[in-house]
N, C-alpha and C positions, 0 to 999 in steps of 0.2 A: 578366663581366669575366674576363680571363685574366691569369695571372702571367707571369713571364719565360720559363717553360718551356711556356707555352701551356695550362696546366691551368685548368679552369674553377673559379672560386671560388663558394661558396654560403654563405648565412647563413639562419638560421631565424627567421621572425617568428611568435610564438605568441600566441594569445588564448584566454581562458577564457570559456566560455558554458555555459548550461544548456539542454538540449533539453526537449521537452514533458513528459518524465517526470521532470524535475528532476535528471537525471544530468549530471555534469560532462563536457564534451566539449572537447577541445583541437584546434583546427585549426591545422596547421603549414603555412605556405607557404614553400617553400625558395627562397631568393634567393641571389645571388652571395656566396660566402664560400669559405674554403679547403676544397677537396675532401679534403684530407688529414685533416680533423677527423673525418670519418665516411665510411667506404668505401661505406656504403649510401645516401648521398645520391643523388637522381636527377640525371641529366645532361641538359643541354639545356633547362633552364628549366621542367621538368615540375612541375606543382603536385601535392604529395603530402599526403594527409590521414592523420594519425596520432592515436592516442589514447594519452595517457600523462600521468602527473602533472606539473603544472608548479609546484606549491607543495610545499616539502620535507615538510610535514606530511601530505600526501596519500599514503596507502599504495598506492593504485591509481588508475586514471583515473576510477573511479566514486566515490571517497571524497567525502563531504560532512561537514565538521567545523566547529568554531567559527571557524576561520580562513577557510574558504571561505564560510560563511554564519553570521555572528555571531548569538548567541541574542537572543531578544526581551528588552526591558526587562521585568523581573518585574512592576513596577507596571502597565505597559500591558497585559500578558497577564491579570493579575488583574482589571483593569477590564473587559476584553472578556468574560472567562468569567462574571463575576458579573452583568454586564448581560444576558447570554444566559440565565442561570439565572432572572432576574427577569422576562424577557419571553418565555419558552418558549411559553406558551399563546397569547400574542398572535401570535407567529411562526407557530404552527400554524394559527390561525384565518385568517390572511391568505394561507396557502399551501394551496390546494386540492390534493388528491391527484391525481396525473396519471391520466388515464383508462386509459392502457395498463397502468399499474402496478396499478390496482385490478382491472382485468380479468384480468391475469396472476395476481394473488393469489387471486382467486375461483376460477380454474381449478386452481391448484396446491393449494388447500385440500382438494380432494377426494382428493388423494393423500397427505395428511398424517394419520398415525394419532395422534389426540389422546392415546393412552396412552403414546406414545413421547416421549422427550426430543428436543429439536430443537437442532441446531448450525447457526448461520449462518456463512457464509463471504462476507463483504461485500467487493465489489470483486474477485471471484474471477478475473477475467481469463479465461485459457484453461481454467480449472477444474482445473488440475493439483492444487492443494491440496484442492479439494472432493472429488475422486476418491480421493485418499490418505486424507482424513478418513473417507470412506465405508468404506474398507477397515479403518481402525483402529477405528471405532465402528459395528459392524454392528447394534447394538441401538438406534441413534439414527437419526433422519431428518436428513440433511445437505443443506442448501440453499445452493447457490452463487448469488450475485446479482451481475449486472453489467449495465451500461446498454448494452453494445455487442453487437450481433448478430455482428459480425466476430470478436470475441474468443471468444464462446461457441461459434461454429461450429468452433473449433479443438479441441474437447474430445474428439475421437476418441482412444481410448487403445490403446496396444500394449505388449506385453511384449517387451523386448529379449532377446537371447541370454543376457545376464548376469543376467537375472531382474529387473533394475531397471525401474521404471515410467517411461515417457516419453510424450510427446504427439506425435501426428502433426499437424503444422501445415500446413494448406492452406486459406487464407482466400479463395482465388480462386474456389472452386466451392462456394457455399452449398448445403447440403442442405435438404430439406423440413423436417426436424426443426429445423435451425438457424434457420429463419425463423419458428418458432412462438414464442409468448410464454414457453413453458417446455418443458423436456425432462425426461422421466423416464429418467435414464441407467441406473439399476439399481433394485433393490428398495428401496434406502434413500437414493439420491442423486437430487436434483432440481436442475436448473439453470433460472434464471428471468431474463428480461430485464426490468429494472425500475429505477426511480430509487430509490436507497438510502434516503433519508430517508422517502420515501413508503411504501416497503415496510416499514420499521421501524414506521411508524405503523399500518399494517395489522396487523402482528404484535401490537402492543400492544393495539389495539382488539379483536382476536380472542381476547386472553388466552392466547396461545401460551406454553408453558413453554420458554423459551430456556435451555438448559443451558450452552452455550458459544458464544462469539462471536469469530470470527477476523477480524482486519483485517491482512493481510500485505502489506508493502511498498506502502503507500498513496502516492499522488503527494504528495511533500513540499512542493510549492509553495515553493521556497526564496526567491523574491523577496519582499521586504518588502511590496510593494503587493498581494500575493496571499495574505497571511498568513491572512485570514479564510476562505480556502478549506480550510485545514488542519482536520482533524476536531475538534481540541480548541479551535479558535478560531471554529468555525462555530456559527450559532444553534441547530443541532440537537444540539450536544454534550450538553446535559442529557437529551435524549431517548435518546441512546445509553446513558447511565447508567441511566435509568429502565427501559429495555428489559430489563436484567438479564442474568444469565448470567456465567460466568467469561470475561473479556475477554483475548484474547491478541493483541498487536501485535508485528510484526517490522519492522525497517528497518536499512539500513546507515548511517543517520544517527542516532547516539546522542542528539544534541541534540533531535531531534524527539520521541523517546520520553521524554526528561527533561521536556520542556515539556508533554507529555500528562499525565505523572504530576503535575506541578505544577498543572495545570488541575483535576485531581481534588481536590487539596488546596484550591484556591481555591473550588471548588464546595461542598466540605464546610464551609468557613468561612462561606460565604454561607447555606447551608441551616441551619446551626447557629444563626446569629444571627436568622434569620427564623422559627424554630420551625415550619418546614414539613416536609413529607416530605423526608427527606435521602437522595436517590438516590446520593450519593457515599459515604455512611458505610460501606457494605459493602466498599468498595474502598480505604479509607484506609490500611489496614495495608500492603498491597502497594505503594501509591503512595509511601509513605514509603521503601520499599526501593528503588524505581526500577528502571530497566532493567539487565539483565545481559548480558554478552557471550555469544553463542550458541557453545557449545563442541562440542556433539554435531552433527557435520555428516554423519552417515551417510545422512540423507535430506534432499534439497532439496525443500521444499514448493512452491516456485513457480519459474517460469523465471528470474525475477530472482535468486532465491536460488541457483539452480544456476550462473548466470553469475558471481555474486559468489564462490561457493565455488571455482570453477575458477580464478579469478585471485588468490585469497588475500585478498579483501576482508573486513574485519571486519563482522560482522552482530550485531545486538542484539535482545533480546526483552524486552518489558514484559508481565508477566503480572499481571493484576488479578483475583484470585480473591475471590469474595464470601465474606465472613466469615460463619460460622455463628451 
């Protein structure tokens, strides 16, 4: 539509949605409105895709907060967590370990020195965090686990001119190593393609000494109908506690980490009343503290974290250290 001077009018139609990683994405289709409102509007009816906050409480286009995704009802979450605590062994009995995960674990075991402490990096993606952890903890064996060949095939590393560590991303040409069930990237860093829950079970069955366990920027599954896919609402949550080690989680969704901490409290309450082994007890002190905003941004552990840091998105950390 044109005004009296023949200028095209445009107006913006916005909609909020979540992509497969749970990140907020705004699709803006520009339609007739006054062109004077924004000199950057496209001309001639061109459809333009932009990412930007559409709720005032969103700091960036990636923000997930209580307004974007309301927290769960505490009573509902408590019921879910305590049910899973009571049925863990039933869940494990009904879920056989995937053959490819067992095979990968058996192969990787020959590379694990039982005298060294082990760090797990669950859902490591392109393994940026795994490689950084390997440099930080040279006296540990660091194992990155992901179910995707594509993501693990992006784990080639390069030193940039400024000395920072970055990843070379090329998923179009899989290498021979990337198609193996595991890769020995360095003397203390191993990458393995496996199902997480099944790999955790193998670690527990083998009696591995898990020193630290990192879960960085997990898929938040913000939609309510997928809540049981979140780590703390999944039937394997008690196994995660049982596996041991200091647990470190990071997310740009503070509410996710708060509900994880609450789930530790609900598990502790259940185990205390049942007089059984209390896998949550070692973590209860830090669970009561809850997540804290991540202030030191000198190192971005994952590609998500680097992206968030670049745009000024707030990120948070929940550290659950085992009490002595």
